[in-house]
NUGUPA-801611 format. One line per field, with one value per atom (N, C-alpha, C): residue in three letters; z, y, x; atom name. Coordinates in Angstrom, 3 decimals. Layout:
code = [ALA | ...] $
zz = [Z | ...] $
yy = [Y | ...] $
xx = [X | ...] $
site = [CA | ...] $
***
This chain:
code = [MET | MET | MET | ILE | ILE | ILE | ILE | ILE | ILE | ASP | ASP | ASP | LEU | LEU | LEU | SER | SER | SER | VAL | VAL | VAL | ARG | ARG | ARG | LEU | LEU | LEU | ARG | ARG | ARG | GLN | GLN | GLN | LEU | LEU | LEU | ARG | ARG | ARG | LEU | LEU | LEU | ASP | ASP | ASP | LYS | LYS | LYS | ARG | ARG | ARG | LEU | LEU | LEU | ARG | ARG | ARG | GLN | GLN | GLN | ASP | ASP | ASP | GLN | GLN | GLN | VAL | VAL | VAL | ALA | ALA | ALA | ARG | ARG | ARG | LEU | LEU | LEU | VAL | VAL | VAL | GLY | GLY | GLY | VAL | VAL | VAL | SER | SER | SER | LYS | LYS | LYS | GLY | GLY | GLY | ALA | ALA | ALA | ILE | ILE | ILE | SER | SER | SER | ALA | ALA | ALA | TYR | TYR | TYR | GLU | GLU | GLU | THR | THR | THR | ASP | ASP | ASP | ILE | ILE | ILE | ARG | ARG | ARG | GLN | GLN | GLN | PRO | PRO | PRO | SER | SER | SER | TYR | TYR | TYR | ASP | ASP | ASP | VAL | VAL | VAL | LEU | LEU | LEU | ILE | ILE | ILE | ARG | ARG | ARG | LEU | LEU | LEU | ALA | ALA | ALA | ASN | ASN | ASN | LEU | LEU | LEU | TYR | TYR | TYR | ARG | ARG | ARG | VAL | VAL | VAL | SER | SER | SER | THR | THR | THR | ASP | ASP | ASP | TYR | TYR | TYR | LEU | LEU | LEU | LEU | LEU | LEU | GLY | GLY | GLY | ARG | ARG | ARG | GLN | GLN | GLN | ASP | ASP | ASP | VAL | VAL | VAL | ARG | ARG | ARG | MET | MET | MET | LEU | LEU | LEU | ASP | ASP | ASP | ILE | ILE | ILE | SER | SER | SER | GLY | GLY | GLY | LEU | LEU | LEU | THR | THR | THR | THR | THR | THR | ALA | ALA | ALA | GLU | GLU | GLU | ALA | ALA | ALA | ALA | ALA | ALA | ALA | ALA | ALA | ILE | ILE | ILE | SER | SER | SER | ASP | ASP | ASP | LEU | LEU | LEU | VAL | VAL | VAL | ALA | ALA | ALA | SER | SER | SER | MET | MET | MET | THR | THR | THR | ALA | ALA | ALA | LYS | LYS | LYS | ASN | ASN | ASN | GLN | GLN | GLN | LYS | LYS | LYS | LEU | LEU | LEU | GLU | GLU | GLU | ASP | ASP | ASP | MET | MET | MET | ARG | ARG | ARG | THR | THR | THR] $
zz = [-8.939 | -9.941 | -9.338 | -9.859 | -9.403 | -10.332 | -9.858 | -10.717 | -11.160 | -10.264 | -10.609 | -11.528 | -11.541 | -12.321 | -13.798 | -14.420 | -15.855 | -16.176 | -15.346 | -15.555 | -15.396 | -14.354 | -14.102 | -15.175 | -15.626 | -16.683 | -17.954 | -18.325 | -19.544 | -19.386 | -18.236 | -18.012 | -17.991 | -17.334 | -17.289 | -18.687 | -19.485 | -20.852 | -21.661 | -21.535 | -22.262 | -21.766 | -20.456 | -19.901 | -20.477 | -20.720 | -21.281 | -22.803 | -23.388 | -24.846 | -25.529 | -24.969 | -25.525 | -26.135 | -27.158 | -27.743 | -27.035 | -27.151 | -26.505 | -26.992 | -28.278 | -28.794 | -28.220 | -27.957 | -27.364 | -25.927 | -25.152 | -23.776 | -23.772 | -24.662 | -24.750 | -24.975 | -25.897 | -26.196 | -24.997 | -24.310 | -23.171 | -21.962 | -21.779 | -20.621 | -20.996 | -22.289 | -22.719 | -22.787 | -23.185 | -23.393 | -24.755 | -25.144 | -26.426 | -26.301 | -27.454 | -27.483 | -26.988 | -27.333 | -26.880 | -25.363 | -24.732 | -23.273 | -22.672 | -23.222 | -22.717 | -22.883 | -24.041 | -24.278 | -23.263 | -22.981 | -22.007 | -20.602 | -20.240 | -18.925 | -18.832 | -19.908 | -19.896 | -19.997 | -20.447 | -20.550 | -19.462 | -18.516 | -17.352 | -17.719 | -18.835 | -19.244 | -18.577 | -18.351 | -17.815 | -16.835 | -15.870 | -14.900 | -15.201 | -15.052 | -15.299 | -14.187 | -14.534 | -13.517 | -12.603 | -11.494 | -10.577 | -11.274 | -12.066 | -12.770 | -13.727 | -14.469 | -15.424 | -14.667 | -13.564 | -12.751 | -12.286 | -11.857 | -11.419 | -12.590 | -13.743 | -14.927 | -15.345 | -15.249 | -15.561 | -14.559 | -13.291 | -12.262 | -12.524 | -12.877 | -13.184 | -14.422 | -15.444 | -16.674 | -16.388 | -15.626 | -15.349 | -14.134 | -13.452 | -12.266 | -11.178 | -10.919 | -9.833 | -9.000 | -7.845 | -7.008 | -7.478 | -7.140 | -7.436 | -6.622 | -5.436 | -4.643 | -5.387 | -6.077 | -6.862 | -7.985 | -8.704 | -9.800 | -9.304 | -8.133 | -7.602 | -6.880 | -6.811 | -6.187 | -4.674 | -4.118 | -2.656 | -2.185 | -3.104 | -2.778 | -3.888 | -3.532 | -4.539 | -4.847 | -4.153 | -4.323 | -5.366 | -6.396 | -7.383 | -6.934 | -6.911 | -6.473 | -7.676 | -7.414 | -8.444 | -8.012 | -8.851 | -8.524 | -8.847 | -7.811 | -7.994 | -7.561 | -7.474 | -6.953 | -7.790 | -9.059 | -9.902 | -9.919 | -9.125 | -9.117 | -8.007 | -8.208 | -7.150 | -6.056 | -4.926 | -3.825 | -4.254 | -4.994 | -5.462 | -6.455 | -7.351 | -8.317 | -7.606 | -6.627 | -5.865 | -5.114 | -4.557 | -3.852 | -4.816 | -6.009 | -7.006 | -7.409 | -7.592 | -7.935 | -6.788 | -5.576 | -4.401 | -4.308 | -4.548 | -4.524 | -5.617 | -6.799 | -7.918 | -7.589 | -7.033 | -6.658 | -5.594 | -4.604 | -3.548 | -4.127 | -5.036 | -5.671 | -6.478 | -7.252 | -8.073 | -7.201 | -6.130 | -5.207 | -4.577 | -4.150 | -3.552 | -4.563 | -5.786 | -6.842 | -7.090 | -7.188 | -7.430 | -6.268 | -5.060 | -3.887 | -3.906 | -4.289 | -4.388 | -5.438 | -6.581 | -7.630 | -7.141 | -6.436 | -5.900 | -4.880 | -4.032 | -3.045 | -3.700 | -4.833 | -5.552 | -6.167 | -6.509 | -7.123 | -6.112 | -4.854 | -3.839 | -3.057] $
yy = [20.725 | 19.827 | 18.451 | 17.810 | 16.474 | 15.485 | 14.923 | 14.109 | 12.824 | 12.141 | 10.866 | 10.997 | 12.146 | 12.306 | 12.009 | 12.611 | 12.411 | 10.947 | 10.334 | 8.926 | 8.029 | 8.280 | 7.455 | 7.643 | 8.873 | 9.095 | 8.343 | 8.410 | 7.711 | 6.198 | 5.677 | 4.231 | 3.735 | 4.468 | 4.065 | 4.074 | 5.090 | 5.151 | 3.952 | 3.638 | 2.486 | 1.180 | 1.064 | -0.137 | -0.353 | 0.739 | 0.660 | 0.589 | 0.644 | 0.607 | 1.727 | 2.912 | 4.088 | 5.020 | 5.754 | 6.802 | 8.114 | 9.054 | 10.348 | 11.032 | 10.934 | 11.583 | 10.939 | 9.648 | 8.975 | 9.441 | 9.526 | 10.004 | 11.442 | 12.247 | 13.649 | 13.754 | 12.979 | 13.004 | 12.533 | 11.507 | 10.953 | 11.890 | 12.701 | 13.607 | 15.055 | 15.330 | 16.661 | 17.713 | 17.293 | 18.242 | 17.957 | 18.749 | 18.530 | 17.438 | 16.891 | 15.902 | 16.543 | 17.804 | 18.538 | 18.650 | 18.795 | 18.869 | 17.541 | 16.441 | 15.116 | 14.924 | 15.313 | 15.215 | 16.051 | 17.261 | 18.134 | 17.548 | 16.902 | 16.256 | 15.112 | 14.336 | 13.157 | 13.500 | 14.700 | 15.113 | 16.110 | 16.305 | 17.161 | 18.625 | 19.046 | 20.443 | 21.244 | 20.566 | 21.217 | 20.283 | 20.850 | 20.058 | 20.190 | 19.102 | 19.193 | 19.979 | 20.576 | 21.230 | 20.156 | 20.594 | 19.630 | 18.827 | 19.514 | 18.824 | 17.763 | 18.108 | 17.152 | 16.017 | 16.322 | 15.281 | 14.252 | 14.719 | 13.813 | 12.992 | 13.618 | 12.866 | 11.807 | 12.134 | 11.141 | 9.987 | 10.303 | 9.253 | 8.356 | 8.954 | 8.161 | 7.295 | 7.852 | 7.093 | 5.874 | 6.083 | 5.001 | 4.161 | 4.552 | 3.838 | 3.723 | 4.863 | 4.977 | 6.197 | 6.326 | 7.498 | 8.661 | 9.877 | 11.033 | 10.956 | 10.368 | 10.169 | 9.290 | 8.275 | 7.425 | 8.249 | 9.025 | 9.828 | 10.816 | 11.388 | 12.403 | 11.829 | 10.512 | 9.883 | 9.833 | 10.130 | 10.078 | 8.668 | 7.812 | 6.442 | 5.544 | 4.421 | 3.499 | 2.354 | 2.309 | 1.214 | 1.592 | 0.771 | 0.963 | 0.169 | 0.827 | 0.170 | -0.457 | -1.497 | -2.189 | -2.226 | -1.695 | -1.662 | -3.022 | -3.722 | -5.036 | -5.023 | -3.831 | -3.702 | -4.431 | -4.662 | -5.351 | -6.864 | -7.391 | -8.824 | -9.519 | -10.793 | -11.591 | -11.832 | -12.338 | -12.639 | -13.671 | -14.676 | -15.717 | -15.139 | -14.260 | -13.648 | -12.742 | -11.975 | -11.097 | -11.922 | -13.054 | -13.931 | -14.500 | -14.872 | -15.415 | -14.353 | -13.117 | -12.024 | -11.797 | -11.795 | -11.608 | -12.706 | -13.948 | -15.073 | -14.931 | -14.502 | -14.317 | -13.235 | -12.125 | -11.040 | -11.513 | -12.227 | -12.741 | -13.679 | -14.540 | -15.478 | -14.757 | -13.776 | -13.024 | -12.208 | -11.634 | -10.865 | -11.761 | -12.947 | -13.891 | -14.315 | -14.578 | -14.964 | -13.855 | -12.611 | -11.481 | -11.261 | -11.479 | -11.334 | -12.387 | -13.614 | -14.666 | -14.319 | -13.794 | -13.391 | -12.255 | -11.311 | -10.198 | -10.704 | -11.637 | -12.200 | -12.940 | -13.584 | -14.311 | -13.362 | -12.166 | -11.174 | -10.532 | -10.527 | -9.839 | -10.788] $
xx = [34.058 | 33.514 | 33.260 | 32.263 | 31.897 | 32.593 | 33.679 | 34.526 | 33.830 | 33.165 | 32.548 | 31.346 | 30.698 | 29.468 | 29.685 | 30.671 | 30.885 | 31.174 | 32.000 | 32.356 | 31.128 | 30.353 | 29.177 | 28.109 | 27.909 | 26.914 | 27.287 | 28.548 | 28.983 | 28.846 | 29.285 | 29.215 | 27.772 | 26.898 | 25.486 | 24.876 | 25.228 | 24.708 | 25.190 | 26.467 | 27.015 | 26.399 | 26.196 | 25.563 | 24.172 | 23.456 | 22.089 | 22.099 | 23.304 | 23.467 | 22.684 | 22.821 | 22.168 | 23.207 | 22.789 | 23.628 | 23.318 | 24.228 | 24.017 | 22.743 | 22.459 | 21.246 | 19.981 | 20.029 | 18.871 | 18.660 | 19.739 | 19.644 | 19.129 | 19.658 | 19.239 | 17.740 | 17.233 | 15.798 | 14.981 | 15.454 | 14.719 | 14.675 | 15.698 | 15.717 | 15.416 | 15.249 | 14.828 | 15.917 | 17.110 | 18.209 | 18.834 | 19.814 | 20.487 | 21.549 | 21.926 | 23.006 | 24.299 | 24.505 | 25.689 | 25.760 | 24.586 | 24.553 | 24.994 | 24.492 | 24.885 | 26.386 | 26.911 | 28.350 | 29.122 | 28.643 | 29.311 | 29.269 | 28.159 | 28.076 | 29.073 | 29.183 | 30.050 | 31.532 | 31.850 | 33.259 | 33.630 | 32.735 | 32.971 | 33.188 | 32.589 | 32.660 | 31.550 | 30.437 | 29.252 | 28.558 | 27.850 | 27.095 | 25.600 | 24.847 | 23.401 | 22.701 | 21.574 | 20.744 | 20.174 | 19.584 | 18.968 | 17.875 | 17.063 | 15.974 | 16.508 | 17.533 | 18.116 | 18.797 | 19.454 | 20.096 | 19.067 | 17.927 | 16.855 | 16.330 | 16.167 | 15.693 | 16.713 | 18.005 | 19.044 | 19.011 | 18.860 | 18.777 | 17.572 | 16.452 | 15.255 | 15.459 | 16.076 | 16.336 | 17.208 | 18.269 | 19.207 | 18.829 | 17.754 | 17.268 | 18.324 | 18.959 | 19.926 | 19.554 | 20.161 | 19.898 | 20.775 | 20.354 | 21.196 | 22.487 | 22.417 | 23.635 | 24.631 | 24.153 | 25.047 | 25.691 | 24.871 | 25.407 | 26.463 | 26.227 | 27.121 | 28.337 | 28.446 | 29.601 | 29.525 | 28.363 | 28.205 | 27.908 | 27.560 | 27.178 | 27.709 | 28.275 | 28.802 | 27.859 | 26.747 | 25.796 | 24.752 | 24.651 | 23.594 | 22.388 | 21.261 | 20.030 | 19.327 | 18.598 | 17.843 | 16.388 | 15.508 | 14.087 | 13.465 | 13.044 | 12.428 | 10.966 | 10.397 | 9.035 | 7.986 | 8.226 | 7.253 | 7.400 | 8.318 | 8.572 | 7.792 | 7.569 | 6.952 | 7.988 | 7.546 | 8.456 | 9.491 | 9.073 | 9.991 | 11.007 | 10.559 | 11.465 | 12.476 | 12.006 | 12.899 | 13.944 | 13.534 | 14.473 | 15.515 | 15.079 | 16.009 | 17.034 | 16.597 | 17.514 | 18.499 | 17.995 | 18.845 | 19.903 | 19.513 | 20.453 | 21.515 | 21.087 | 22.014 | 23.042 | 22.578 | 23.488 | 24.478 | 23.995 | 24.879 | 25.931 | 25.516 | 26.435 | 27.510 | 27.100 | 28.058 | 29.004 | 28.490 | 29.324 | 30.380 | 29.990 | 30.933 | 31.993 | 31.565 | 32.509 | 33.513 | 33.033 | 33.927 | 34.884 | 34.425 | 35.283 | 36.395 | 36.051 | 37.066 | 38.111 | 37.653 | 38.600 | 39.504 | 38.936 | 39.719 | 40.734 | 40.322 | 41.234 | 42.392 | 42.132 | 43.177 | 44.205 | 43.774 | 44.672 | 45.605 | 45.180 | 46.010 | 46.869] $
site = [N | CA | C | N | CA | C | N | CA | C | N | CA | C | N | CA | C | N | CA | C | N | CA | C | N | CA | C | N | CA | C | N | CA | C | N | CA | C | N | CA | C | N | CA | C | N | CA | C | N | CA | C | N | CA | C | N | CA | C | N | CA | C | N | CA | C | N | CA | C | N | CA | C | N | CA | C | N | CA | C | N | CA | C | N | CA | C | N | CA | C | N | CA | C | N | CA | C | N | CA | C | N | CA | C | N | CA | C | N | CA | C | N | CA | C | N | CA | C | N | CA | C | N | CA | C | N | CA | C | N | CA | C | N | CA | C | N | CA | C | N | CA | C | N | CA | C | N | CA | C | N | CA | C | N | CA | C | N | CA | C | N | CA | C | N | CA | C | N | CA | C | N | CA | C | N | CA | C | N | CA | C | N | CA | C | N | CA | C | N | CA | C | N | CA | C | N | CA | C | N | CA | C | N | CA | C | N | CA | C | N | CA | C | N | CA | C | N | CA | C | N | CA | C | N | CA | C | N | CA | C | N | CA | C | N | CA | C | N | CA | C | N | CA | C | N | CA | C | N | CA | C | N | CA | C | N | CA | C | N | CA | C | N | CA | C | N | CA | C | N | CA | C | N | CA | C | N | CA | C | N | CA | C | N | CA | C | N | CA | C | N | CA | C | N | CA | C | N | CA | C | N | CA | C | N | CA | C | N | CA | C | N | CA | C | N | CA | C | N | CA | C | N | CA | C | N | CA | C | N | CA | C | N | CA | C | N | CA | C | N | CA | C | N | CA | C | N | CA | C | N | CA | C | N | CA | C | N | CA | C | N | CA | C] $
***
């Protein structure tokens, strides 16, 4: 079983503020299937896994726990906007690292 998959699917859905029935409709499966994926009762097919990755804008490797890095698609942004996003991410990462260092 893919342990991280159920946890990641649920977290991504909550991050997007979607209900299970909404995700089900968007990827073409039943609400029960989404519930089963999120509770680790059932695994999605390859096709559904790809549709979930596309919906959440993450890689299938991220969903499967092979990668911990979530990618962000910035292809529609200008160079200046992409730089601003990059700076924001760097700033937040540094802040989180400082907080983590303070805890240890």
